[in-house]
N, C-alpha and C positions, 0 to 999 in steps of 0.2 A: 780606413782609406785616408790618404793624404789629401788635404784641402785642394791643392792645385790640380790633382787628378780628378777630384770630384767635380770641380767647376770647369773642367777643360772644354766642355761643350757650350758653356755660357759665354756671353760677351759682357762681363761686368763693366759698369760705368766707373766703378771705384772699388778699391780693395784697401781697407784700413785695418791696422793692427797686425798681429803675427801673420806672416806670409804663407806658412805651410804647416799648420798644426795637424795632428792626427785627429780624424773624426771617427767617433765610435758608433754614432747612430744618426739617423735622419728623421726629422719629424716636422709637421706643421701644426701640431697640437702642443701648446705651451705646457699643458699638464703632463706631457710625456717626456719633457726635457730631462735628461740625465747628464751627469758629468761627462764632458767630452763630445756631446752631441751637437749637431747643427740644427738650428731652428729656422724654418722658412716662414716669414711673416706674409701670409696671403690675405688679400682684401676679399672677404667673402660677401655674400649678399646680406647676411645678418650681422656678422662680426668681422672686424678688421684686426687681423693678426698683429698689426703694428702696435696696437694699444697694449699688447701683453709684453712688449720688449722690456719696459722698465721693471717688470716683475721678475725678470730672469737674472737680476744682478748677482744673486747668491746661489744660483742653480748649478754653476759649474759648466754652463754652456760654452762650447769652444768657438762656435761661429754662428753668425746671424745673417740671413739673407733678407734684404729689405729693399724697398723702393726709394727710401730716403733715410739718411742717417738720423738716429734719435738725437734729441737735444744733449743727452748725456752719453758720451762715448767712453766706455769703460776699458781700462788697460787689460791686456790678456785675452781679449775677445776679438776675433776677426769679424769684420763687417764687410759683407759682399753686397754692394749696391747694384741693383739690376733695374731694367726698364719695367719688367712685369714679373712679379714674384710667382704668379700662378703658372706662367710659362716656365719659369726657372724650376719650380717644383717638379714639373713633368720631366724636364731634361735631367735634373739631379736624380730623380727616382730611377730613370732609365740607366744612368751611369752607375748608381748605387747597386742595382741588381744585375749589372753586367749586360745591359742591352738585350733583354730576353726577346723582345719583338723582332730582333734581327735573326734569331735562331730558330724561328718557326714561321710558317705562312699564316699571317694574321689577316683576317677578312673582317672589315667593319660594315655594318648594315645600318642605314639611317633612313628616316622617313616618318610620317605620322603614324601610319598603320602598317602592320606586317613585320616589324623589326624582330619581335620575339620569335615568331614562327620561322621566318627566313633564317635567322642566325642559328636557331636550334636545329633546324633541318640540315644546314651545312655541317654542323657538328656531328649530327647523327649519320649523315652520309659518309663523312670521313671515317667513322668507326665501322660502317658497313663495308667500306673499301679496305678494311684491315689496318687502318692507321690509328695511332694514338692521337687523341684530340682533346681540346679544352673548349669551354664555353663561358662567356660572360653575358648574362641576360637578366631580364626583369624577374623571371620566375625563379631561377636558381643558377648558381655558378657551378661548373663542373671541371675537375681536373681528372681526365679520363672518366672513371666511374664514381669518383669521390664527389659527393654533393656538398656544396658550401652555400649556406644561406645567403641570399641576395637582399641587400637593404635598399638598393636603388638601381635604376636601369643601368647606369654606367658609374662604377665606383670612382673614388678620388684617384689622382695620378699615382700616388704611392701604392695604394692597394692594387691597382691594375698591374703595375710592374711586379709587385710581390706575387700576385696570382700567376702572371705569365712566367715568372722565374720558376715557380713550383711546377708549372706545366712542362717547362723545358727539362727540369730535373726528373720529372716522371716519364720523360721520353716522348712527349707530344711533339708532333711535327706540324700540326695544324691547330689554329684557334679561331673561333668566330666570336664576335662581340657586337652587341647593340651599341650604337653611338647616338646618344640622345642629343637634342638641341642644347640642353643645359650643359652637357659635358663639352660639347664643341665650343660653346660660348665662354665657358669658364676654363678653357685650355686644359681640361683633364686628360686629353689625348696627346698633349705636347710631348715630343720626344719619341713617340711610337712610330715604328716603320710598318706600314700596311702593305700587304701583298695585293690587296684589292679592296674596293669599296662598292657597295650596292645601295642604290636609291630606290625606294618603293613608291612613295607618293607624298603629296603635301596637301593637307587640309587644315582647317582651323584647329589649333590646339595650343595650350600653354601661353595664351595671350596675357594671363595674369603675370607672367614673367617677362616675355618678350615685348609686350604692349602692342606690337603691330605684326601683321602677317609677313610684311617685308623683312622685318628684323628676324622673325622666326625662320624665313627662307634663307637669309644670309648666314644664320648660324649653321644650318644644314650644309649650305654650300661651302662654308669654310673648311669642312672636312674634306671635300673633294679638291678644294684649292691646295690643300696640303699633301695630296697623294704624290709619291715620287714617280718619275718617268717610267720605271720598270714595273709599276703596279697596273692593275686594270680598274677601270671605272665603268660599272654596269648600271644603266639607268632605265627606268620605265618610261618609254617615249609616249605612252598613252596618257601620261600625266602632263599637264600643260607646262610644268616647270622641269620636266625631265631633262630636256636639252640644256636648260639654264645651268644645271649642275655641272655640265661638261665645259662650260665657258671658262677659259683660263685654267683648265685642269691639265696638268702635264702628263697624267697617266694615259694609257692606251684606252681609247673610247670604244664602248660596246653598248648595244641596246637590246631591250626585250619588249615584247608587245603581245597582246591578245587580238589587236585590231589591225595592225599595220605590218609592213615589211620591216624586219629587224634581224639582228644577228641571231636572236633566239626567240622563236615564236611559239606561243601556246594557243591551242584551239580547243574549246569544250565540245566534245562530241555527244556526251550524255551526262546528265547531272541527276544524282539521287541523294537522298538524305544520308546514305551510308557510304557515299563515294562519288567519284567522277571519272569518266573515261575521257582521257586528255590526249591530245596530239601535241607532241613536242618536236619541233623541227621536222614534222611529217611522220613521226613515229608514234603509234598508239600505245598509251600506257594506262593501265587501270590503277587508280589511286584510292586511298581511304579518306580523302578530303572532299569537302562539299563547298560549292559556291565559287563565284567568279573571283572574289578576292583571294581565295586559296589557289585558284588557277594562276593568278599573278605570282603568288608566293612561290609556287612550285616551279614556274618558268624562271623566276629569279634564281632559285636554288640550282636548277638545271644549268643555267648559264654560268653561274659562279663556279660550280664544280668543274665544268668543262674548261673554264679559264684557269683553274688551278692545275690543269694538265692531266686530269683524270680521263680515262677512255670514255667516250660518249656512250658506247654500248653498255659499259658497266654502270654508268650513272643512270641510264634509263632503266636498267634491270633493278637497281636498288630503290628507285623512286617509288615503285609499287609496294615496297616493304616499309616505307616511312609511315609513322602514325602521328595523329594530331597532338599538338602541345597541350598540356594541362590547362584547362580553363579557356581554351580557344575552340569554339564550336564543339564543345564536349557534350555528348548526348547522355541523358539519363532517361530510362524507359520505365513506364508504369505497367503493372499487370493488366490495366484496362485499355492499353493501346494508345496511351498519351505519351508523347515524347517531349522532354524538356531539353532545350539547348542552353547551356551555360557558356557565356562568352564575355570576354574582357572589354567589349566594345564600349568606349566611354567618350567618343566624339561623334558629332552628327554623321560624318561620313562613314564611320565604322558601324554605327547602328543601321544606316541605310544598306551597307554591304551585307550585313548578316541577315537582315529581313528580306532583302532581295534573293539571297541564297535559299532561304526557307521557302519563299513564294515559288521559286523555280521547280520545287519538287511536289507542288500541288497539295498542301495540307487542307483539311476541311476548314479550319479556322486558325488564326494566329493570335495568341494572347501574349502581350509583351509586358514584362515587369522591368522598369527602368528608373534610375535616379541620377543625380549629378553630385559629384563630390563638393564639399565645402572648401572655402579658401582657395579656389581655383577659378579659372576663367568663367565668370558669371554670364557673359554674353552668349555662350553656347546653350544655356539652359532652355530657353523657349524654343530654340531651333531643334534641339534634340527631341523635345516632347512632340513638336509638330511633325517631324520626320517619322517618329515612331508611330504616331497616331495615323498618319496617311497610309501606313503599310500594315496596320494591325486591325483585327476585328474587335478586340478589346484591349484597352491600355490601362495599366496600373502604375501610377506614379508613386514612388516610394523613396525612402532614404537610402543613400549610398554610404559614403564616408563623410558625415557632416563636419568632421573636424571641429573647429571652433565656431561654426555657424549654427544657427537654429534650423533644424530640418524643415520645419513648417515654412520658414522664409524661402529656403531653396525651392521647395515644392511650389510655392506661390509663384515664383519666377518661372518655373517650368510650365505651370498651368496657364500662365499668361500667353504662351505661344499657341494655345488651342483656340480654334474658333467654336462657335455654338454647336455645330454638328459633331465636332471631335469630342466635345465635352460630354455628349450624350452616351458615348461608349467608353468613357474614362472614369476611373476610380482614383481617389487619392488615399493611400493607406500609409501613414508615416512609418509604422513598424515594419521593417523589411521581412521579418519572419512571417508576420501576418499577411503581408502582401503576397508572398510566395504560396502560403497556404490557400489564400483566396483564389489565386490563379489555378492551383491544382483542383480546387473545388468546382470552379467554373468550367474546367476543361472536360471535353467529351472525347470518346474514341475517335482517332483520326486528327485531333487537334495537335498543334505544336505550341509549346510555351517557350518564349525567349526570356531568359533572365540575364539582363545585360548590365555591364558596368564593372563587375568585380572579378569575374573569371577565376583565376587561380588563387586569389587572395583568401586567406583563412581568418580574416579579422574584419572588424568594423571599428573605425577610429572615431571616437566621440570625446570631445573636450580633452584631447591630448592622451587619451587612454585607448589602447587597442584591445577590444573585446573579441573573444573567439567567435567567428561567424564564417561559415563556408556555404556558399550558395548550393554547391553540389550535395552537401549533407542535408541542407534544409529542404530541398525539393525531394530528395529520396525519402526523408521522414514524412513529408506531406503526402507523397504517393502511398506510403505504407499505411497512412490513416484511411 
Protein backbone atom coordinates (compact mmCIF):
# COMPACT_ATOMS: atom_id res chain seq x y z
CA UNK A 1 0.00 0.00 0.00
CA UNK A 2 1.23 3.51 -0.82
CA UNK A 3 2.00 5.74 2.17
CA UNK A 4 -0.45 8.50 1.24
CA UNK A 5 -3.32 6.02 0.96
CA UNK A 6 -2.39 4.41 4.28
CA UNK A 7 -2.35 7.72 6.14
CA UNK A 8 -5.41 9.14 4.35
CA UNK A 9 -7.56 8.97 7.51
CA UNK A 10 -4.87 10.57 9.67
CA UNK A 11 -4.33 14.28 10.13
CA UNK A 12 -0.53 14.32 10.41
CA UNK A 13 1.07 17.37 11.92
CA UNK A 14 4.15 16.89 9.75
CA UNK A 15 5.39 14.63 6.96
CA UNK A 16 9.18 14.50 6.55
CA UNK A 17 11.14 12.51 3.97
CA UNK A 18 9.91 10.59 0.91
CA UNK A 19 6.29 11.58 0.27
CA UNK A 20 4.75 8.34 -0.97
CA UNK A 21 6.85 5.18 -0.59
CA UNK A 22 5.40 1.69 -0.89
CA UNK A 23 4.63 0.17 2.52
CA UNK A 24 4.99 -3.59 2.75
CA UNK A 25 3.91 -4.17 6.37
CA UNK A 26 2.53 -2.38 9.42
CA UNK A 27 3.77 -2.98 12.97
CA UNK A 28 4.12 -1.33 16.38
CA UNK A 29 6.68 -3.92 17.55
CA UNK A 30 10.23 -2.87 16.61
CA UNK A 31 11.29 -6.54 16.61
CA UNK A 32 8.93 -7.20 13.69
CA UNK A 33 10.20 -4.41 11.46
CA UNK A 34 11.18 -5.69 8.01
CA UNK A 35 12.44 -3.83 4.90
CA UNK A 36 9.68 -1.62 3.55
CA UNK A 37 7.52 -1.69 6.66
CA UNK A 38 5.92 1.12 8.66
CA UNK A 39 6.71 1.30 12.39
CA UNK A 40 4.24 3.03 14.72
CA UNK A 41 5.92 4.29 17.89
CA UNK A 42 3.26 3.91 20.60
CA UNK A 43 3.68 5.18 24.15
CA UNK A 44 2.66 2.13 26.20
CA UNK A 45 2.15 1.83 29.95
CA UNK A 46 5.47 0.03 30.40
CA UNK A 47 7.44 0.79 27.22
CA UNK A 48 7.65 3.87 24.99
CA UNK A 49 7.95 2.86 21.35
CA UNK A 50 9.78 6.09 20.58
CA UNK A 51 12.83 4.78 22.42
CA UNK A 52 13.26 2.08 19.73
CA UNK A 53 13.36 4.47 16.78
CA UNK A 54 17.19 4.88 16.87
CA UNK A 55 17.56 1.09 16.68
CA UNK A 56 15.80 1.00 13.28
CA UNK A 57 18.56 2.80 11.37
CA UNK A 58 19.65 -0.30 9.45
CA UNK A 59 16.35 -2.19 9.46
CA UNK A 60 15.13 -1.02 6.06
CA UNK A 61 12.05 0.60 7.63
CA UNK A 62 10.22 2.73 5.08
CA UNK A 63 8.15 4.93 7.38
CA UNK A 64 7.93 5.80 11.07
CA UNK A 65 4.83 7.19 12.77
CA UNK A 66 5.72 9.17 15.89
CA UNK A 67 4.54 11.97 18.14
CA UNK A 68 7.79 13.89 17.82
CA UNK A 69 10.67 13.73 15.36
CA UNK A 70 13.77 11.92 16.64
CA UNK A 71 16.96 13.91 17.10
CA UNK A 72 18.49 12.09 14.14
CA UNK A 73 16.30 12.17 11.02
CA UNK A 74 17.60 9.63 8.50
CA UNK A 75 17.40 10.09 4.72
CA UNK A 76 15.20 7.62 2.86
CA UNK A 77 12.74 7.22 5.74
CA UNK A 78 9.33 8.90 5.84
CA UNK A 79 8.45 10.36 9.25
CA UNK A 80 4.75 10.90 9.93
CA UNK A 81 4.29 13.08 13.02
CA UNK A 82 0.87 12.74 14.69
CA UNK A 83 -0.86 14.02 17.83
CA UNK A 84 -1.41 10.54 19.30
CA UNK A 85 0.32 7.48 17.88
CA UNK A 86 -2.03 5.04 19.66
CA UNK A 87 -5.00 6.60 17.86
CA UNK A 88 -2.97 6.56 14.64
CA UNK A 89 -2.31 2.83 15.04
CA UNK A 90 -6.05 2.17 15.17
CA UNK A 91 -6.75 4.28 12.09
CA UNK A 92 -3.80 2.82 10.18
CA UNK A 93 -4.76 -0.75 11.10
CA UNK A 94 -8.31 -0.19 9.92
CA UNK A 95 -7.06 1.23 6.59
CA UNK A 96 -4.46 -1.54 6.21
CA UNK A 97 -7.08 -4.29 6.50
CA UNK A 98 -9.67 -2.53 4.34
CA UNK A 99 -11.92 -1.19 7.10
CA UNK A 100 -13.41 -4.56 8.09
CA UNK A 101 -15.60 -3.06 10.84
CA UNK A 102 -17.58 -1.27 8.12
CA UNK A 103 -18.34 -4.57 6.39
CA UNK A 104 -20.16 -6.24 9.27
CA UNK A 105 -22.35 -5.22 12.21
CA UNK A 106 -19.97 -4.81 15.14
CA UNK A 107 -21.46 -4.62 18.65
CA UNK A 108 -19.25 -3.57 21.57
CA UNK A 109 -20.07 -4.47 25.17
CA UNK A 110 -18.56 -2.61 28.09
CA UNK A 111 -19.08 -2.49 31.86
CA UNK A 112 -17.46 -4.00 34.95
CA UNK A 113 -19.38 -7.29 35.01
CA UNK A 114 -21.27 -9.18 32.33
CA UNK A 115 -19.17 -8.23 29.29
CA UNK A 116 -18.09 -11.77 28.44
CA UNK A 117 -21.52 -13.35 28.87
CA UNK A 118 -23.36 -10.61 26.98
CA UNK A 119 -20.91 -10.47 24.05
CA UNK A 120 -20.74 -14.25 23.79
CA UNK A 121 -24.52 -14.65 23.82
CA UNK A 122 -24.95 -12.03 21.08
CA UNK A 123 -22.47 -14.06 19.01
CA UNK A 124 -24.31 -17.31 19.83
CA UNK A 125 -27.66 -15.70 19.05
CA UNK A 126 -26.43 -14.59 15.64
CA UNK A 127 -25.44 -18.15 14.84
CA UNK A 128 -28.82 -19.47 16.03
CA UNK A 129 -30.41 -16.94 13.67
CA UNK A 130 -28.52 -18.64 10.83
CA UNK A 131 -25.92 -15.89 10.43
CA UNK A 132 -22.16 -16.23 10.30
CA UNK A 133 -20.61 -14.40 13.24
CA UNK A 134 -17.40 -13.61 15.09
CA UNK A 135 -16.48 -12.94 18.72
CA UNK A 136 -13.70 -11.10 20.55
CA UNK A 137 -13.83 -11.98 24.24
CA UNK A 138 -11.87 -12.73 27.41
CA UNK A 139 -12.48 -16.48 27.18
CA UNK A 140 -11.82 -17.07 23.48
CA UNK A 141 -12.00 -15.37 20.10
CA UNK A 142 -14.08 -16.98 17.37
CA UNK A 143 -14.24 -16.63 13.61
CA UNK A 144 -17.46 -18.56 13.01
CA UNK A 145 -16.56 -21.91 14.66
CA UNK A 146 -12.78 -21.43 14.55
CA UNK A 147 -11.50 -20.83 18.08
CA UNK A 148 -8.52 -18.50 18.52
CA UNK A 149 -6.85 -18.24 21.91
CA UNK A 150 -7.48 -14.92 23.68
CA UNK A 151 -4.59 -13.34 25.56
CA UNK A 152 -6.46 -10.28 26.84
CA UNK A 153 -10.03 -8.96 27.01
CA UNK A 154 -9.60 -6.59 24.07
CA UNK A 155 -6.60 -7.16 21.75
CA UNK A 156 -4.37 -4.42 20.34
CA UNK A 157 -5.73 -2.33 17.47
CA UNK A 158 -3.77 -4.23 14.79
CA UNK A 159 -4.94 -7.62 16.03
CA UNK A 160 -8.56 -6.47 16.30
CA UNK A 161 -8.61 -5.38 12.67
CA UNK A 162 -6.77 -8.50 11.56
CA UNK A 163 -9.37 -10.70 13.29
CA UNK A 164 -12.26 -8.63 11.93
CA UNK A 165 -10.78 -8.90 8.41
CA UNK A 166 -10.62 -12.68 8.80
CA UNK A 167 -14.25 -12.64 9.93
CA UNK A 168 -15.26 -10.69 6.84
CA UNK A 169 -13.30 -13.10 4.65
CA UNK A 170 -15.12 -16.01 6.33
CA UNK A 171 -18.46 -14.45 5.44
CA UNK A 172 -19.39 -13.13 8.88
CA UNK A 173 -22.03 -10.42 8.91
CA UNK A 174 -22.05 -9.86 12.69
CA UNK A 175 -19.35 -9.58 15.36
CA UNK A 176 -19.55 -8.99 19.10
CA UNK A 177 -16.63 -7.80 21.19
CA UNK A 178 -15.85 -6.92 24.77
CA UNK A 179 -14.56 -3.38 25.13
CA UNK A 180 -12.44 -3.14 28.26
CA UNK A 181 -11.69 0.14 30.03
CA UNK A 182 -7.99 -0.38 29.24
CA UNK A 183 -8.78 -0.74 25.53
CA UNK A 184 -10.89 2.40 25.46
CA UNK A 185 -8.31 4.43 27.39
CA UNK A 186 -5.43 3.16 25.24
CA UNK A 187 -7.36 3.86 21.99
CA UNK A 188 -7.27 0.22 20.86
CA UNK A 189 -10.76 0.68 19.36
CA UNK A 190 -9.80 3.82 17.39
CA UNK A 191 -10.93 3.61 13.77
CA UNK A 192 -13.59 0.95 14.38
CA UNK A 193 -17.17 1.51 13.24
CA UNK A 194 -19.64 0.09 15.73
CA UNK A 195 -23.24 -0.77 14.89
CA UNK A 196 -24.05 -0.60 18.58
CA UNK A 197 -22.75 -0.39 22.12
CA UNK A 198 -24.04 -2.04 25.31
CA UNK A 199 -23.33 -0.89 28.88
CA UNK A 200 -23.88 -3.40 31.70
CA UNK A 201 -22.85 -1.78 34.99
CA UNK A 202 -20.00 -0.02 36.75
CA UNK A 203 -18.49 -1.03 40.07
CA UNK A 204 -15.00 -0.83 41.55
CA UNK A 205 -12.36 -2.50 39.35
CA UNK A 206 -8.97 -1.83 37.74
CA UNK A 207 -8.13 1.03 40.11
CA UNK A 208 -4.52 -0.16 39.99
CA UNK A 209 -4.57 1.24 36.43
CA UNK A 210 -7.19 4.02 36.41
CA UNK A 211 -6.46 5.21 40.00
CA UNK A 212 -9.98 6.61 40.55
CA UNK A 213 -13.53 5.40 39.90
CA UNK A 214 -14.18 8.63 37.96
CA UNK A 215 -11.29 7.93 35.59
CA UNK A 216 -12.53 4.35 35.19
CA UNK A 217 -16.03 5.67 34.38
CA UNK A 218 -14.65 8.16 31.86
CA UNK A 219 -12.75 5.39 30.07
CA UNK A 220 -15.99 3.42 29.69
CA UNK A 221 -17.89 6.52 28.61
CA UNK A 222 -15.34 7.37 25.91
CA UNK A 223 -16.55 4.29 24.03
CA UNK A 224 -20.12 5.67 23.93
CA UNK A 225 -18.87 9.17 23.10
CA UNK A 226 -17.32 7.71 19.95
CA UNK A 227 -20.39 5.84 18.66
CA UNK A 228 -21.71 7.16 15.31
CA UNK A 229 -25.22 8.60 14.87
CA UNK A 230 -26.49 5.51 13.04
CA UNK A 231 -25.45 3.15 15.86
CA UNK A 232 -27.48 2.22 18.94
CA UNK A 233 -26.46 2.80 22.55
CA UNK A 234 -28.16 0.37 24.95
CA UNK A 235 -27.61 1.00 28.67
CA UNK A 236 -28.71 -0.51 31.96
CA UNK A 237 -30.69 2.27 33.69
CA UNK A 238 -30.81 0.32 36.97
CA UNK A 239 -27.13 1.22 37.30
CA UNK A 240 -26.62 4.74 38.62
CA UNK A 241 -24.26 5.68 35.79
CA UNK A 242 -26.31 4.09 33.00
CA UNK A 243 -27.77 7.40 31.82
CA UNK A 244 -24.36 9.07 32.22
CA UNK A 245 -23.11 6.87 29.40
CA UNK A 246 -25.71 8.44 27.10
CA UNK A 247 -24.64 12.03 27.76
CA UNK A 248 -23.02 13.53 24.63
CA UNK A 249 -23.56 10.21 22.83
CA UNK A 250 -24.59 10.75 19.20
CA UNK A 251 -25.99 7.22 18.78
CA UNK A 252 -29.70 6.34 19.16
CA UNK A 253 -30.47 5.94 22.88
CA UNK A 254 -32.12 2.80 24.33
CA UNK A 255 -32.48 1.43 27.85
CA UNK A 256 -32.99 -1.89 29.61
CA UNK A 257 -34.03 -2.64 33.19
CA UNK A 258 -35.27 -5.23 35.65
CA UNK A 259 -36.83 -2.61 37.94
CA UNK A 260 -38.06 0.34 35.90
CA UNK A 261 -39.87 1.22 32.71
CA UNK A 262 -37.43 0.86 29.82
CA UNK A 263 -37.28 0.01 26.15
CA UNK A 264 -36.40 -3.56 27.10
CA UNK A 265 -37.62 -4.93 30.43
CA UNK A 266 -36.75 -8.19 32.15
CA UNK A 267 -38.62 -9.67 35.11
CA UNK A 268 -37.68 -12.79 37.08
CA UNK A 269 -40.71 -15.03 37.51
CA UNK A 270 -38.99 -18.08 38.98
CA UNK A 271 -35.32 -18.73 39.82
CA UNK A 272 -33.70 -22.15 40.19
CA UNK A 273 -30.13 -23.42 40.31
CA UNK A 274 -30.57 -24.89 36.83
CA UNK A 275 -32.33 -21.95 35.23
CA UNK A 276 -34.70 -18.99 35.38
CA UNK A 277 -38.20 -18.34 34.06
CA UNK A 278 -37.87 -14.83 32.71
CA UNK A 279 -40.30 -12.29 31.29
CA UNK A 280 -38.84 -10.17 28.49
CA UNK A 281 -41.07 -7.29 27.42
CA UNK A 282 -44.01 -9.30 28.75
CA UNK A 283 -43.11 -12.58 27.04
CA UNK A 284 -42.25 -15.57 29.28
CA UNK A 285 -39.03 -17.40 28.36
CA UNK A 286 -37.47 -20.42 30.08
CA UNK A 287 -33.68 -19.98 30.27
CA UNK A 288 -30.70 -22.08 31.38
CA UNK A 289 -29.20 -19.18 33.38
CA UNK A 290 -29.41 -18.48 37.10
CA UNK A 291 -29.35 -15.26 39.09
CA UNK A 292 -30.38 -11.64 38.82
CA UNK A 293 -27.08 -10.70 37.18
CA UNK A 294 -27.77 -13.17 34.38
CA UNK A 295 -31.30 -11.79 34.01
CA UNK A 296 -29.63 -8.44 33.30
CA UNK A 297 -27.27 -10.07 30.80
CA UNK A 298 -30.14 -11.79 28.97
CA UNK A 299 -32.22 -8.60 28.89
CA UNK A 300 -29.24 -6.79 27.36
CA UNK A 301 -28.82 -9.56 24.77
CA UNK A 302 -32.55 -9.42 23.98
CA UNK A 303 -32.38 -5.67 23.47
CA UNK A 304 -29.18 -5.71 21.40
CA UNK A 305 -30.48 -8.45 19.10
CA UNK A 306 -33.77 -6.62 18.52
CA UNK A 307 -31.84 -3.42 17.78
CA UNK A 308 -29.77 -5.34 15.22
CA UNK A 309 -33.05 -5.78 13.38
CA UNK A 310 -33.74 -9.41 14.16
CA UNK A 311 -37.42 -10.40 14.64
CA UNK A 312 -38.41 -10.25 18.32
CA UNK A 313 -40.28 -13.57 18.12
CA UNK A 314 -37.18 -15.33 16.78
CA UNK A 315 -34.93 -13.74 19.39
CA UNK A 316 -37.25 -14.86 22.21
CA UNK A 317 -37.40 -18.39 20.82
CA UNK A 318 -33.63 -18.74 20.62
CA UNK A 319 -32.93 -17.24 24.07
CA UNK A 320 -34.20 -20.48 25.64
CA UNK A 321 -31.50 -22.37 23.68
CA UNK A 322 -28.58 -20.27 24.91
CA UNK A 323 -26.17 -21.94 27.37
CA UNK A 324 -23.92 -20.35 30.04
CA UNK A 325 -20.40 -19.29 29.10
CA UNK A 326 -17.48 -21.42 30.35
CA UNK A 327 -16.50 -20.44 33.88
CA UNK A 328 -19.55 -18.23 34.37
CA UNK A 329 -21.83 -19.77 37.02
CA UNK A 330 -20.74 -23.20 35.79
CA UNK A 331 -22.08 -26.06 37.90
CA UNK A 332 -20.11 -29.18 38.88
CA UNK A 333 -22.16 -31.82 40.73
CA UNK A 334 -20.93 -34.45 43.18
CA UNK A 335 -22.44 -37.95 43.59
CA UNK A 336 -23.34 -36.95 47.19
CA UNK A 337 -25.69 -34.13 46.19
CA UNK A 338 -23.25 -31.24 46.58
CA UNK A 339 -23.11 -28.63 43.84
CA UNK A 340 -20.05 -26.47 43.15
CA UNK A 341 -20.41 -23.26 41.18
CA UNK A 342 -17.26 -22.09 39.39
CA UNK A 343 -17.44 -18.41 38.50
CA UNK A 344 -15.08 -15.69 37.27
CA UNK A 345 -16.37 -13.23 39.92
CA UNK A 346 -13.30 -11.19 40.87
CA UNK A 347 -14.80 -7.90 42.04
CA UNK A 348 -16.84 -7.22 45.21
CA UNK A 349 -20.00 -6.58 43.18
CA UNK A 350 -19.57 -9.75 41.12
CA UNK A 351 -19.09 -11.85 44.27
CA UNK A 352 -22.25 -10.31 45.77
CA UNK A 353 -24.23 -11.04 42.58
CA UNK A 354 -23.21 -14.69 42.43
CA UNK A 355 -23.80 -15.35 46.12
CA UNK A 356 -27.21 -13.64 46.00
CA UNK A 357 -28.10 -15.83 43.01
CA UNK A 358 -27.14 -18.94 44.98
CA UNK A 359 -29.11 -17.77 48.04
CA UNK A 360 -32.24 -17.28 45.92
CA UNK A 361 -32.49 -21.02 45.24
CA UNK A 362 -32.34 -21.94 48.94
CA UNK A 363 -29.27 -24.14 49.49
CA UNK A 364 -28.70 -25.80 52.86
CA UNK A 365 -25.40 -23.92 53.32
CA UNK A 366 -23.04 -21.87 51.16
CA UNK A 367 -19.29 -22.49 51.33
CA UNK A 368 -17.25 -19.89 49.46
CA UNK A 369 -13.67 -20.25 48.23
CA UNK A 370 -12.25 -16.93 47.09
CA UNK A 371 -8.98 -15.05 46.64
CA UNK A 372 -7.69 -11.87 45.00
CA UNK A 373 -5.12 -11.50 42.22
CA UNK A 374 -1.72 -9.99 42.88
CA UNK A 375 -0.44 -6.74 41.36
CA UNK A 376 -3.99 -5.47 40.94
CA UNK A 377 -6.28 -3.15 42.90
CA UNK A 378 -5.42 -3.95 46.52
CA UNK A 379 -8.21 -1.78 47.90
CA UNK A 380 -10.89 -4.29 46.93
CA UNK A 381 -9.32 -7.17 48.90
CA UNK A 382 -10.86 -6.53 52.36
CA UNK A 383 -14.16 -5.55 50.70
CA UNK A 384 -14.37 -8.81 48.73
CA UNK A 385 -13.62 -10.90 51.81
CA UNK A 386 -16.25 -9.08 53.90
CA UNK A 387 -18.96 -9.31 51.23
CA UNK A 388 -18.27 -13.03 50.74
CA UNK A 389 -18.34 -13.64 54.51
CA UNK A 390 -21.69 -11.84 54.92
CA UNK A 391 -23.34 -14.16 52.40
CA UNK A 392 -21.63 -17.47 53.21
CA UNK A 393 -21.92 -20.02 56.02
CA UNK A 394 -18.25 -20.93 55.66
CA UNK A 395 -15.53 -18.88 53.97
CA UNK A 396 -12.18 -20.11 52.74
CA UNK A 397 -9.70 -17.43 51.71
CA UNK A 398 -7.07 -18.72 49.31
CA UNK A 399 -4.61 -17.79 46.61
CA UNK A 400 -5.84 -16.62 43.18
CA UNK A 401 -3.17 -15.46 40.70
CA UNK A 402 -0.58 -14.00 43.11
CA UNK A 403 1.62 -12.91 40.21
CA UNK A 404 4.64 -11.16 41.75
CA UNK A 405 3.13 -10.67 45.21
CA UNK A 406 3.36 -13.05 48.13
CA UNK A 407 0.05 -14.92 48.55
CA UNK A 408 0.24 -14.65 52.34
CA UNK A 409 0.38 -10.83 52.10
CA UNK A 410 -2.67 -10.74 49.81
CA UNK A 411 -4.62 -12.99 52.16
CA UNK A 412 -3.66 -10.87 55.16
CA UNK A 413 -5.18 -7.85 53.39
CA UNK A 414 -8.34 -9.83 52.64
CA UNK A 415 -8.58 -11.11 56.22
CA UNK A 416 -8.32 -7.54 57.51
CA UNK A 417 -11.83 -6.95 56.13
CA UNK A 418 -13.37 -9.58 58.46
CA UNK A 419 -14.79 -8.75 61.87
CA UNK A 420 -14.50 -11.14 64.84
CA UNK A 421 -17.74 -12.99 64.03
CA UNK A 422 -16.74 -13.43 60.37
CA UNK A 423 -13.38 -14.87 61.39
CA UNK A 424 -15.09 -17.64 63.38
CA UNK A 425 -16.48 -19.17 60.16
CA UNK A 426 -13.43 -18.43 58.00
CA UNK A 427 -10.37 -20.46 57.08
CA UNK A 428 -7.20 -19.24 55.38
CA UNK A 429 -5.63 -21.90 53.15
CA UNK A 430 -2.92 -20.52 50.89
CA UNK A 431 -2.77 -23.48 48.49
CA UNK A 432 -5.80 -23.16 46.17
CA UNK A 433 -5.97 -26.91 45.48
CA UNK A 434 -6.06 -27.65 49.20
CA UNK A 435 -8.68 -24.93 49.72
CA UNK A 436 -10.97 -26.52 47.14
CA UNK A 437 -10.42 -29.96 48.67
CA UNK A 438 -11.24 -28.55 52.11
CA UNK A 439 -14.48 -27.06 50.81
CA UNK A 440 -15.47 -30.39 49.25
CA UNK A 441 -14.69 -32.19 52.53
CA UNK A 442 -16.76 -29.71 54.57
CA UNK A 443 -19.76 -29.84 52.23
CA UNK A 444 -22.82 -31.93 53.00
CA UNK A 445 -25.71 -32.96 50.70
CA UNK A 446 -27.74 -29.87 49.83
CA UNK A 447 -24.78 -27.49 50.22
CA UNK A 448 -23.47 -25.27 47.45
CA UNK A 449 -19.78 -24.42 47.08
CA UNK A 450 -18.84 -21.23 45.27
CA UNK A 451 -15.32 -21.19 43.82
CA UNK A 452 -14.82 -17.61 42.73
CA UNK A 453 -12.22 -15.57 40.92
CA UNK A 454 -10.76 -17.63 38.08
CA UNK A 455 -13.70 -19.10 36.20
CA UNK A 456 -12.57 -20.16 32.73
CA UNK A 457 -8.85 -19.69 33.44
CA UNK A 458 -6.82 -22.89 33.23
CA UNK A 459 -3.69 -21.54 34.91
CA UNK A 460 -2.37 -19.97 38.09
CA UNK A 461 0.20 -17.22 37.58
CA UNK A 462 3.03 -17.24 40.13
CA UNK A 463 6.22 -15.17 39.80
CA UNK A 464 5.69 -14.65 36.08
CA UNK A 465 5.05 -18.33 35.32
CA UNK A 466 1.65 -19.74 34.41
CA UNK A 467 1.11 -23.17 35.98
CA UNK A 468 -1.77 -25.34 34.79
CA UNK A 469 -4.67 -24.99 37.22
CA UNK A 470 -8.38 -25.31 36.45
CA UNK A 471 -10.95 -24.82 39.22
CA UNK A 472 -13.41 -27.07 37.38
CA UNK A 473 -10.91 -29.92 37.19
CA UNK A 474 -9.87 -29.43 40.81
CA UNK A 475 -13.37 -29.54 42.27
CA UNK A 476 -14.29 -32.55 40.12
CA UNK A 477 -11.19 -34.35 41.42
CA UNK A 478 -12.05 -33.35 45.01
CA UNK A 479 -15.59 -34.69 44.59
CA UNK A 480 -14.17 -37.95 43.18
CA UNK A 481 -12.21 -38.44 46.39
